[in-house]
N, C-alpha and C positions, 0 to 999 in steps of 0.2 A: 731550732727544734729536736725535740731530744729523739734519738734513734730506736726504732721499733727493738734491738736486742739491746740497746740500751737498757729502754726501759722493763723489755721484759726481763733482764737480769737483777732487777733493785731487789733487794732481800725484802722486803714487804711485799711485793711486785706476787715474788714466786712463793712467797709463803701464803698470800690471799687467794690466790687463783688457786690454789694445791689443795689448801685446806677447805674453800667452796666447791670443790671437785668431785672430794671424795665419793665414792659410790653413785659418782654421774656418768653419764656417757659423753666423751668431749667432742664437740668439733672444732677443726681450724680451717677459716678463712682467708686465701691469699688471692690468688687469681681464681681458683676454683674450690671448693668445699670439701674436705677432707675429713671422714668418720672411722675409716678404716684403717689400719694399719700393711704392710704388704703382703701380711697372713690373711687378710679378710677378717682379723679379730678386730672388735671396735676400740675406737682410741681410748687409752688414760692414760694419767699421767702415773707414775709410777712413784715419785718422789719430785721435793722439790726444785732441783735440781734439772729435772725432768723438763720445765715450764720452759725454759727459753732454747734445750735441749730440740723440743719439738718444734720451737718456732721457727728454726734455723730448719732443722727438716725437712720441714711443708712449708718454707718459703709464705710464711703465716702470718699475716694481721690482727688477726681479729679471733679470739678464743671463745666458744660457746659452751656450753656444759647444758644435758637434759633437765630440765626441771622434775623429771620423775627418778627415784634414786634408786639402786637394787645392791641385793643382797653382794652377789658379786659381777662386777659389768664381766658377762661372756654372751658369744652370737647364743647361746638357749635364752638366757633372760631377756636381751633388749627385744631376738628377734618375737618373742610369747610375751612382752610387753608384762615380764613377771617384776614388777612394783612394790616396792617396799614401802614407799613414802612417796610422796607431790607435794612441790611449794605451790600454794595457789599463786596466783599472781596477777594485777589486775596493766592489761598493756596501754599505758597513756600516749599516742602518738601525736604529735604536731612539726610545726617546721622551725627551723633554728632562731629563724627572724621574728617567732610569736612562741617561745619557748617557755613563756609568765604563765601561756593557755596552759601547760603540764602544769606547774605548779595549783595554780588554781583549780585543775579538774582533782591533783593529786588532794586538794585540801577537804573538797568533798568527797572523797574514797574515807579517805581517813577519819575524817571526823564522823561516817556513819557507820566505820567499824567497829569508835570509842563507845559510841551508844549503843554498839552490839557486843560492850564486852572486852575486847577484841583490842589491845594496844600494847600492850610489852612484848609480840612475838612480830611485830610489824615492824618494818625498816622500807625505806625506799633507798631505789638505784638509778642514777642518771644512764637511762644508756644511749644519748650522742644528741638524739630530737626529741626526748618525751623522758617519760618516768615509768619505773616499772614501781608501783604497790605491791609488797612483797609478804607472804605472812609464814613465820616459819611452819616447816611440814610436821613440828612436835608439840604444835598447838592443835592439832587435829588428833581427837581419840581415835582408837579405833574398831570401833563400830562399822564401818563402811569403806568397801573397795579405797585405797586411798587417791589415785585416779577420780571417779568416782565422788569423792567428800569433796575435792580440791574445784570441779567444776561447778560443782549445786551450790558453793559459796560465792565464786565469782561471779555465777549467775545471776545468782539474789541477791548480790549489791548490786551491780549493775539494773536490774530491774527497779530496785526501790531507789534508785538516783537517779533516773534516765533522765527523768524531766530536768532536773537540774546539771546535766551532763549537757543535755541536747540543747539548754539555751546558752549555754559553753559555749558550743559547740557552733551556732549559730553567730556568736559574736565573733568568733574568730575567724567566719568568713568559711565557714567549715574544713579548716584544714587541722581543727582539733578531733581526735578519734580516739576513743576508747574502748577496747574490742576485748571480748572472751578469748583469747588461744590457748584454752587450753585442752591438749590431746598425748595421747600417749607418746611419744616420740619428740615432743614439741622439747626445743632447743632457745635457751635463753644468754645471753652475753653473759659473762663472770664478770664476776669486782675486778675492776684496776684492769681491766683490757681493753685497747685502742676500738675503738669506733670503726665500722668496716670504712666509712667512706671522710669523716670528720675526724681532724686533729683535735678530738677529743678522746679523754680515757673513760668509763665507766666506775662511778664514785659511789658506796654506799653513804647516806646519812638518816639520821632518825628524825621520826614524823615532828618535833618538835622544832627541829631547825629548816621545817621547810620555809619558813620569811624568812629565812636570811638564807639560802641558797642562790647562786649566782653563776655565770659559765665561767666566772673564774675560778672557781671549785676544781673543773674538769679538765684544766688547762696539763700536758702532759710532765711540761717541766717543774710544775707547785703544786700539784694536787691537794684537792684537804678530802680525807677519805677514813670513816671509820670503820678502823680494823675489828674483826669478828662479829661485826654488827648482825651477821648473818644467822649468827649462832645463840644469839639473845631470845629466850622466849620462857611462856607460864606454862607448863603442860596442862593440856585441855582448854588451854583459854579459847577455843576457839569453838566448843563442844556446844555451850545453848544456842549459837551461832548454826552449828550443819544441820540440829534437828529441824528446826525455823527450815531452812534453806533446803533442806531433804522433804520436805511435805509439799513443798512448792516448784521440785524438780522436777523438770523437763530434757530429757537426756537428748543433745541433739548428735554426738559424733556415734559414731558406728559400734568403736571399740569400749564405749561405756555401759555398764549394767550396775543397774542398783541389786538384784535381786545374788547375782552369782557375778564371780570373776571368770570370765569366758570370753577367750578371743574370737571375736566376729572379725574376718576378713576384706574389710572392705574392697571393690572392682574400681579400677583404674580406667578411666574415658577413653573411647576409640578415639578422641581429638589428640590428648596425651598420651596415648600409644602411640599414634603415628607420629607425634610430635619429637618424641624420644630417640624411636627407630629412625625418624627419615636425621636427626642431629648425629646418631651413631653414623651412620650409613656413609656423610660426608665426614666423619671425623675417620671413619677406617681410610675412606678412598685419599684424602685431602690433607687432613692431621692438623687442622686450624678451629681450635674450641669453640672464639669465637662465633665463626664463620657458619660451624656446622651450627650452635646454637639457631643463628636467622636464618638458616636454610630450612631447619626440624621445624620451627614455628612456623615458617611460610610457607613452606609446602600441607601442614596440617589444616593451616587457614583456608590453604586451594582446595583440598579435595572435601573438606569440609562444605565450601559452597558449589564444586562442582557433585556433590552427593546430594543437596537441595535442591539444586536447580539446571543439574545435566551439564557436561563436558563442556558442550559450546556455551555454556548460558553467562552475559558478561552485562551485569548490572550497569543501568544509566545512572541510579541513584542510590545509598546505600544508607539507611540508617541506623547500623549495626555499629558494632567497633569497628569493621577491616571493612575498607574497599576494596574493590576489584582493580586496577586499572582498564581503563580502555585502551591505550597506546602509550609508546614509547616518551618519556621526555630526553629535556636535553640534558637534564643531572641522573638520568637514568639507561642502561644498553639492554637489549635479547640476549641473554645469554643462553648454555646448552650447558647445565651442569648433570652430568650422570643421565643423561634420556630428557630429564626434564628442562623444559623450556621455562626462565623465569627473568625476570625484570631485576636487576642489578646497580646498587645506587654506583655511580662511578667514584664518588670522593671516599667512602668509605668500606664501600664492597659486599655490603651486607643488601641483603636479599628484600626486593622491595614487592607487598601487595598493596597499595591504595596509596595515603599522601606523603607515607614517611618508610625508610628501610625497620624491618623490625631489626630490633636491637639484642643485643643478652639478655639486658635487663629483661626485658618485654618477654621474653623465653623464659627468663627464669619464674617472673609474675605465672605467667598462664600455662608453663607444663612442669618446672622442677616445683614450684612453690604444692601443688595441688598434687603431685606423685608425694612429695614429704609427706603429706597427712595420712599415706594408706601404708607406703612404707619408707624406711631412708632411701631419698636421691640418689646418694651417691653407689648405694647397691644396686640400685635400680638402672643408675647409667652403665657402672663397669659390668652388668650383666645384657646388660643392652649390647655392649660395643663388641664382648665374647659372639655371644649372638650372631650378630652382624658379621662377625669377622669369619665366620665361618663357611659361609657364601661364599663363592669364588667371585671374581672380581666382575665377570662378562654376568653375573646376574645381578651384579650392585649397579652399574651403570646402565641394568635394560630400564627401562619403568615401571614394562608390563609385567617382567619379572620379577622386578623386588616387590610388587605391589601383590602379587600374585603367590608365590613362595618365602616372601618374609615377612610380610605383613601381615596378609589375610587370615595365617595359620594360628597367629598366636592373638589377632585384637581382643577376641572375648576373653581368654583366658591367661592375660600378659606376664600376673606374676606366679602362674601357676608352671606356666609355658616356658616362661624364659628366667625368671628371679629365682626359682627355686630349683632349678634343673643343675643338676652336677655340669660349672665352668668345664670349659678345654674340650676342644672339636666339635666335631656337626653331631657324630654320633651322641651326641647328648641334648642335642635338641628334635632330633628325631620323632 
């Protein structure tokens, strides 16, 4: 197995990742996601050799970049979504043992794009457990905001092919998913990056190679990859398709507007605010990030139940996603954490509501990913830790004081009162 540094230090890998990431805001993932440097500037690659350098610096496994491009990647542009281009992409996911379904779904998407006259600007990227069908951003004219244009095209094509895709998904046992994930700060995997979990790298190939693709192409020690494929395009090739797509377009993202390029700030829900602040609370007090995530999601679920049913209510059964336990079992124990009584899994140390512990990946799905749709999660996390740190330890270990002094004042305006305030010291948050 090729080591991460050896892979990222290869000339072709450095060159491909750097070239693809130009004018894109990058993200580095190892044990956590990093999107900013120590000075809170959005991460970018300065040159080819900066790729392995940053992999080492952030102990990274996977490299992502934004689907959107900026004139300059800086705090002002990324904060205000000042995009100059956006790469339309169709996210096709499956499981590794059913990878052929991703091929078949890609064939449906590619075939429809060809029917609409979009061919020379299309490329595919094996993403680890699925495929991205991507369209070079320069195939789209400049009549519309780039985010709107990309979203309209992806939405339109998926709608036109949904019957075929639905049948294919059903035959896969529901494993296959084709999703519209277009939003302003969306990140996706760069070419030749390692997958975040599987020992495969992301490789690019042409639509005419779909029938020949196999998982052997994605092996890190012997990958097969078409270099520079993401730079091939025919100017305005997707213009006719865009005209049709705009005519049927229905915006689903708050940040997307056809009429004007105006930022509309989304609101983070109370559940996510509670989750991230509780996680930050645990992290500030005890310093374990994985357990902090578990605690954060656990407490968010608990308070959601308490609000709905009353603090003393314990349901006999639950048809919902989570169940509140009636009593401790042999594999868990009741502990007091910062003034909160909570069940803890004996083996993993994660916290429990229902039949299984809340794991870090559960937190990522329910808290992190949903926040990331509104603002970059890493920005929200850093601000939350700073905010929580501004309170005394006595406040943080007291359940009532934490709820009333830390959570309540910001639950309706988390972005304005926590993220956008100047960090450093309690005065910044008063």
